[in-house]
N, CA, C and O atoms as a MOPAC input file, in Angstrom:
PM7 MOZYME 1SCF
protein

 N     81.67700 1    84.28000 1   -37.79600 1
 C     81.12400 1    82.99100 1   -37.40000 1
 C     81.68600 1    82.58600 1   -36.04000 1
 O     80.93000 1    82.22500 1   -35.13700 1
 N     83.02700 1    82.64600 1   -35.89000 1
 C     83.63700 1    82.25100 1   -34.62700 1
 C     83.15300 1    83.12200 1   -33.47500 1
 O     82.97000 1    82.63600 1   -32.35900 1
 N     82.94600 1    84.40300 1   -33.74500 1
 C     82.49800 1    85.32700 1   -32.71000 1
 C     81.09600 1    84.95700 1   -32.23100 1
 O     80.82900 1    84.99300 1   -31.03000 1
 N     80.20900 1    84.60800 1   -33.13800 1
 C     78.84800 1    84.26600 1   -32.74000 1
 C     78.81500 1    82.95400 1   -31.96300 1
 O     78.02400 1    82.80600 1   -31.03100 1
 N     79.66100 1    82.00600 1   -32.33500 1
 C     79.74000 1    80.73300 1   -31.59900 1
 C     80.28100 1    80.98100 1   -30.20300 1
 O     79.76400 1    80.43100 1   -29.23000 1
 N     81.31200 1    81.80000 1   -30.09500 1
 C     81.88000 1    82.13200 1   -28.79500 1
 C     80.85700 1    82.84600 1   -27.92400 1
 O     80.74100 1    82.55400 1   -26.73400 1
 N     80.12200 1    83.77300 1   -28.50700 1
 C     79.09200 1    84.50400 1   -27.76600 1
 C     78.01000 1    83.54300 1   -27.26400 1
 O     77.55900 1    83.66600 1   -26.12600 1
 N     77.59900 1    82.61100 1   -28.08000 1
 C     76.57900 1    81.64100 1   -27.67900 1
 C     77.07900 1    80.76100 1   -26.53600 1
 O     76.33600 1    80.46500 1   -25.60100 1
 N     78.34600 1    80.34300 1   -26.61900 1
 C     78.91200 1    79.52100 1   -25.54400 1
 C     78.99300 1    80.29400 1   -24.23900 1
 O     78.70700 1    79.74600 1   -23.17400 1
 N     79.37800 1    81.55700 1   -24.31000 1
 C     79.45600 1    82.38400 1   -23.10400 1
 C     78.08000 1    82.58800 1   -22.48000 1
 O     77.93800 1    82.54800 1   -21.25700 1
 N     77.07200 1    82.80600 1   -23.31000 1
 C     75.71400 1    82.96600 1   -22.78900 1
 C     75.21500 1    81.68300 1   -22.13900 1
 O     74.58500 1    81.72900 1   -21.08200 1
 N     75.48700 1    80.55100 1   -22.75300 1
 C     75.07000 1    79.27000 1   -22.19500 1
 C     75.77800 1    79.00700 1   -20.87500 1
 O     75.15100 1    78.53400 1   -19.92700 1
 N     77.05500 1    79.29900 1   -20.79500 1
 C     77.81000 1    79.08800 1   -19.56300 1
 C     77.29900 1    79.99400 1   -18.45400 1
 O     77.25300 1    79.58200 1   -17.29500 1
 N     76.91800 1    81.21000 1   -18.78800 1
 C     76.39600 1    82.13800 1   -17.78300 1
 C     75.03100 1    81.69800 1   -17.27700 1
 O     74.68100 1    81.97400 1   -16.13000 1
 N     74.25400 1    81.01800 1   -18.11200 1
 C     72.91500 1    80.60200 1   -17.70800 1
 C     72.92600 1    79.37300 1   -16.81400 1
 O     71.99000 1    79.17800 1   -16.03800 1
 N     73.94300 1    78.54900 1   -16.89700 1
 C     73.96000 1    77.30900 1   -16.10700 1
 C     73.87700 1    77.55100 1   -14.60300 1
 O     73.06200 1    76.89800 1   -13.95000 1
 N     74.65900 1    78.43700 1   -14.01800 1
 C     74.51600 1    78.65200 1   -12.57800 1
 C     73.12700 1    79.15400 1   -12.20200 1
 O     72.61400 1    78.80500 1   -11.13900 1
 N     72.51900 1    79.96000 1   -13.04800 1
 C     71.18500 1    80.46900 1   -12.75600 1
 C     70.16800 1    79.33900 1   -12.72000 1
 O     69.25500 1    79.34700 1   -11.89400 1
 N     70.32100 1    78.37600 1   -13.60400 1
 C     69.41400 1    77.23100 1   -13.61700 1
 C     69.64600 1    76.36600 1   -12.38800 1
 O     68.68700 1    75.92200 1   -11.75600 1
 N     70.90000 1    76.12200 1   -12.04200 1
 C     71.22500 1    75.27600 1   -10.89500 1
 C     70.76700 1    75.90700 1    -9.59300 1
 O     70.41300 1    75.18800 1    -8.65800 1
 N     70.76500 1    77.22200 1    -9.50600 1
 C     70.37000 1    77.90900 1    -8.28800 1
 C     69.06500 1    78.66000 1    -8.51400 1
 O     68.94600 1    79.83000 1    -8.15100 1
 N     68.10800 1    78.00200 1    -9.10100 1
 C     66.85900 1    78.67300 1    -9.40300 1
 C     66.17200 1    79.11700 1    -8.12100 1
 O     66.33400 1    78.51200 1    -7.06100 1
 N     65.41900 1    80.16600 1    -8.24500 1
 C     64.70000 1    80.70700 1    -7.09700 1
 C     63.54400 1    79.81000 1    -6.70100 1
 O     63.26100 1    78.80800 1    -7.35600 1
 N     62.89100 1    80.18000 1    -5.63200 1
 C     61.76900 1    79.36200 1    -5.14700 1
 C     60.59800 1    79.39000 1    -6.11800 1
 O     60.36400 1    80.38400 1    -6.80400 1
 N     59.87700 1    78.29500 1    -6.16300 1
 C     58.67500 1    78.22500 1    -6.98500 1
 C     57.58800 1    79.06200 1    -6.32200 1
 O     57.72700 1    79.47000 1    -5.16900 1
 N     56.51800 1    79.31300 1    -7.04600 1
 C     55.38800 1    80.05600 1    -6.48100 1
 C     54.81600 1    79.30900 1    -5.28000 1
 O     54.43900 1    79.92400 1    -4.28300 1
 N     54.75200 1    77.98900 1    -5.37600 1
 C     54.22700 1    77.17600 1    -4.27100 1
 C     55.12300 1    77.32100 1    -3.02900 1
 O     54.62200 1    77.44300 1    -1.91100 1
 N     56.44200 1    77.30600 1    -3.23000 1
 C     57.37300 1    77.47700 1    -2.11200 1
 C     57.24900 1    78.87500 1    -1.51900 1
 O     57.28300 1    79.04100 1    -0.30000 1
 N     57.10700 1    79.86900 1    -2.37100 1
 C     56.93700 1    81.23600 1    -1.88100 1
 C     55.68100 1    81.36200 1    -1.03500 1
 O     55.69300 1    82.01000 1     0.01100 1
 N     54.60700 1    80.74800 1    -1.48500 1
 C     53.34700 1    80.82000 1    -0.74100 1
 C     53.45800 1    80.09900 1     0.60300 1
 O     52.87600 1    80.53500 1     1.59600 1
 N     54.20400 1    78.99700 1     0.62800 1
 C     54.37200 1    78.24200 1     1.87000 1
 C     55.12400 1    79.05200 1     2.91900 1
 O     54.92800 1    78.85700 1     4.11900 1
 N     55.98200 1    79.95900 1     2.46500 1
 C     56.82700 1    80.73000 1     3.39500 1
 C     56.43500 1    82.19600 1     3.50700 1
 O     57.06700 1    82.95300 1     4.24400 1
 N     55.41800 1    82.59400 1     2.79300 1
 C     55.07500 1    84.02000 1     2.75500 1
 C     54.84500 1    84.59800 1     4.15000 1
 O     55.44500 1    85.61900 1     4.48600 1
 N     54.01000 1    83.98800 1     4.96000 1
 C     53.70700 1    84.56500 1     6.26600 1
 C     54.90500 1    84.47600 1     7.19800 1
 O     55.15500 1    85.39900 1     7.97300 1
 N     55.65400 1    83.36700 1     7.13200 1
 C     56.85400 1    83.24000 1     7.96800 1
 C     57.90600 1    84.27500 1     7.57500 1
 O     58.56400 1    84.85600 1     8.43800 1
 N     58.06000 1    84.50200 1     6.28800 1
 C     59.04400 1    85.47300 1     5.81700 1
 C     58.68600 1    86.87300 1     6.31000 1
 O     59.56300 1    87.62100 1     6.74300 1
 N     57.41000 1    87.22800 1     6.24800 1
 C     57.03000 1    88.56700 1     6.70600 1
 C     57.08600 1    88.67100 1     8.22500 1
 O     57.31600 1    89.75300 1     8.76700 1
 N     56.88000 1    87.57000 1     8.90200 1
 C     56.90000 1    87.57500 1    10.37200 1
 C     58.31600 1    87.63100 1    10.93800 1
 O     58.57500 1    88.38100 1    11.87900 1
 N     59.23200 1    86.84800 1    10.37800 1
 C     60.57700 1    86.72000 1    10.94700 1
 C     61.67000 1    87.44200 1    10.16600 1
 O     62.72700 1    87.74700 1    10.72000 1
 N     61.42600 1    87.71900 1     8.88100 1
 C     62.51800 1    88.20500 1     8.02100 1
 C     62.10300 1    89.36500 1     7.12500 1
 O     62.63800 1    89.50800 1     6.02600 1
 N     61.17400 1    90.18600 1     7.56300 1
 C     60.63100 1    91.25600 1     6.72100 1
 C     61.71000 1    92.19600 1     6.19000 1
 O     61.58000 1    92.72900 1     5.08800 1
 N     62.76100 1    92.40100 1     6.95700 1
 C     63.80900 1    93.33200 1     6.52100 1
 C     64.61700 1    92.80100 1     5.34100 1
 O     65.41700 1    93.53200 1     4.75700 1
 N     64.41200 1    91.53600 1     4.98700 1
 C     65.17800 1    90.92900 1     3.90200 1
 C     64.35600 1    90.71900 1     2.62800 1
 O     64.82500 1    90.05800 1     1.70100 1
 N     63.14700 1    91.26400 1     2.56500 1
 C     62.32000 1    91.12900 1     1.36300 1
 C     63.06100 1    91.76400 1     0.18900 1
 O     63.56200 1    92.88300 1     0.29700 1
 N     63.12800 1    91.05400 1    -0.92200 1
 C     63.82800 1    91.53200 1    -2.10900 1
 C     65.31600 1    91.24200 1    -2.10200 1
 O     66.04000 1    91.65800 1    -3.00600 1
 N     65.77700 1    90.52400 1    -1.07600 1
 C     67.19800 1    90.15400 1    -0.96700 1
 C     67.27500 1    88.64400 1    -0.75600 1
 O     67.43400 1    88.18800 1     0.37600 1
 N     67.16500 1    87.86600 1    -1.83200 1
 C     67.08000 1    86.40800 1    -1.69300 1
 C     68.15600 1    85.74600 1    -0.82600 1
 O     67.80700 1    84.90700 1     0.00400 1
 N     69.43500 1    86.07500 1    -0.96900 1
 C     70.42500 1    85.38300 1    -0.12500 1
 C     70.20400 1    85.64500 1     1.36600 1
 O     70.31200 1    84.73600 1     2.18800 1
 N     69.89200 1    86.90500 1     1.70300 1
 C     69.66200 1    87.24000 1     3.09600 1
 C     68.37400 1    86.61200 1     3.61200 1
 O     68.31200 1    86.16500 1     4.75700 1
 N     67.34000 1    86.57900 1     2.76500 1
 C     66.06800 1    85.96200 1     3.15500 1
 C     66.27500 1    84.47800 1     3.42600 1
 O     65.77700 1    83.95600 1     4.42300 1
 N     67.00300 1    83.79700 1     2.55300 1
 C     67.25900 1    82.36800 1     2.74900 1
 C     68.00700 1    82.12800 1     4.05000 1
 O     67.67500 1    81.20700 1     4.79700 1
 N     69.01200 1    82.94500 1     4.32600 1
 C     69.78000 1    82.79900 1     5.56400 1
 C     68.89100 1    83.04200 1     6.77900 1
 O     68.97400 1    82.31400 1     7.76800 1
 N     68.05300 1    84.04900 1     6.70700 1
 C     67.15800 1    84.36500 1     7.82000 1
 C     66.17400 1    83.22400 1     8.07400 1
 O     65.94100 1    82.85000 1     9.22300 1
 N     65.60400 1    82.67700 1     7.02100 1
 C     64.67000 1    81.55900 1     7.19200 1
 C     65.38500 1    80.34800 1     7.78700 1
 O     64.82200 1    79.65300 1     8.63400 1
 N     66.61400 1    80.08900 1     7.35600 1
 C     67.38300 1    78.97200 1     7.94800 1
 C     67.63400 1    79.22200 1     9.43000 1
 O     67.51900 1    78.30800 1    10.24700 1
 N     67.97600 1    80.45600 1     9.77500 1
 C     68.24900 1    80.79400 1    11.17100 1
 C     67.00400 1    80.65500 1    12.05000 1
 O     67.11400 1    80.37700 1    13.24400 1
 N     65.85000 1    80.84500 1    11.47400 1
 C     64.59000 1    80.77600 1    12.21400 1
 C     63.83400 1    79.47400 1    11.96900 1
 O     62.63500 1    79.39700 1    12.23800 1
 N     64.50600 1    78.47000 1    11.47100 1
 C     63.85000 1    77.23100 1    11.04200 1
 C     62.96400 1    76.61800 1    12.12400 1
 O     61.88800 1    76.10800 1    11.81400 1
 N     63.38700 1    76.65600 1    13.36300 1
 C     62.59300 1    76.03700 1    14.43300 1
 C     61.28100 1    76.77200 1    14.67900 1
 O     60.35500 1    76.20000 1    15.25500 1
 N     61.18600 1    78.02700 1    14.25300 1
 C     59.98200 1    78.82800 1    14.46500 1
 C     59.02500 1    78.78700 1    13.27100 1
 O     57.89500 1    79.26500 1    13.36900 1
 N     59.46700 1    78.22400 1    12.15400 1
 C     58.69200 1    78.25600 1    10.92000 1
 C     57.52600 1    77.28600 1    10.94300 1
 O     57.53200 1    76.30000 1    11.68000 1
 N     56.52400 1    77.58200 1    10.12400 1
 C     55.41300 1    76.65300 1     9.92900 1
 C     55.95700 1    75.37100 1     9.28800 1
 O     57.03900 1    75.36600 1     8.70200 1
 N     55.19900 1    74.30300 1     9.40900 1
 C     55.65100 1    73.02100 1     8.85300 1
 C     55.93800 1    73.11900 1     7.36000 1
 O     56.95300 1    72.60700 1     6.88700 1
 N     55.04400 1    73.77600 1     6.61200 1
 C     55.23200 1    73.88000 1     5.16500 1
 C     56.49300 1    74.64300 1     4.79600 1
 O     57.23300 1    74.22900 1     3.90300 1
 N     56.73800 1    75.73900 1     5.46800 1
 C     57.92400 1    76.53600 1     5.16400 1
 C     59.18900 1    75.80900 1     5.61500 1
 O     60.21200 1    75.85500 1     4.93200 1
 N     59.12000 1    75.14700 1     6.75000 1
 C     60.28100 1    74.38300 1     7.22700 1
 C     60.66900 1    73.31500 1     6.20300 1
 O     61.85300 1    73.08300 1     5.96300 1
 N     59.68000 1    72.67400 1     5.60600 1
 C     59.97000 1    71.66000 1     4.58800 1
 C     60.63100 1    72.28600 1     3.36300 1
 O     61.53000 1    71.69000 1     2.77100 1
 N     60.19000 1    73.48000 1     2.98300 1
 C     60.81400 1    74.18200 1     1.85000 1
 C     62.26300 1    74.50400 1     2.18100 1
 O     63.15500 1    74.25100 1     1.37100 1
 N     62.50500 1    75.05500 1     3.35100 1
 C     63.86600 1    75.42100 1     3.75100 1
 C     64.76200 1    74.17800 1     3.76900 1
 O     65.89000 1    74.21500 1     3.27600 1
 N     64.26200 1    73.09200 1     4.33000 1
 C     65.06000 1    71.85800 1     4.39100 1
 C     65.30800 1    71.29300 1     2.99400 1
 O     66.38600 1    70.76100 1     2.73000 1
 N     64.34000 1    71.39900 1     2.10900 1
 C     64.52500 1    70.86200 1     0.75600 1
 C     65.54700 1    71.66000 1    -0.03300 1
 O     66.08100 1    71.18400 1    -1.03400 1
 N     65.81500 1    72.87300 1     0.42100 1
 C     66.78300 1    73.74600 1    -0.24300 1
 C     68.09300 1    73.81000 1     0.51800 1
 O     68.88200 1    74.73900 1     0.34300 1
 N     68.32000 1    72.80400 1     1.37300 1
 C     69.60700 1    72.68800 1     2.03800 1
 C     69.70800 1    73.37300 1     3.39200 1
 O     70.80000 1    73.47800 1     3.95000 1
 N     68.59300 1    73.83700 1     3.92600 1
 C     68.63500 1    74.55800 1     5.19800 1
 C     68.30100 1    73.72600 1     6.39600 1
 O     68.30500 1    74.23000 1     7.51900 1

C-alpha cells in the first residue's frame, strides 16, 4: 500500500513541471510556423533551441508569432 502511494506521489510530482511548462498550442504553432522555418529551421524538433531562436529573431517575426513569443516570456 505504502509503495503504491509513494509511486503515485512521485508520478504526480514529475507531471507538475510538464504542466507548468506546456508546449505551444496548435494555434501558437501555426502562428509561428513560417517564421520558424524561415529563421530557425535548424532547430526543428528541439523546443528549447527553437524558443531561444525565435526570441533572438523577435524583431523579424510576423505580428502573430511575435505575440506568441512575448506571451511566453520572450
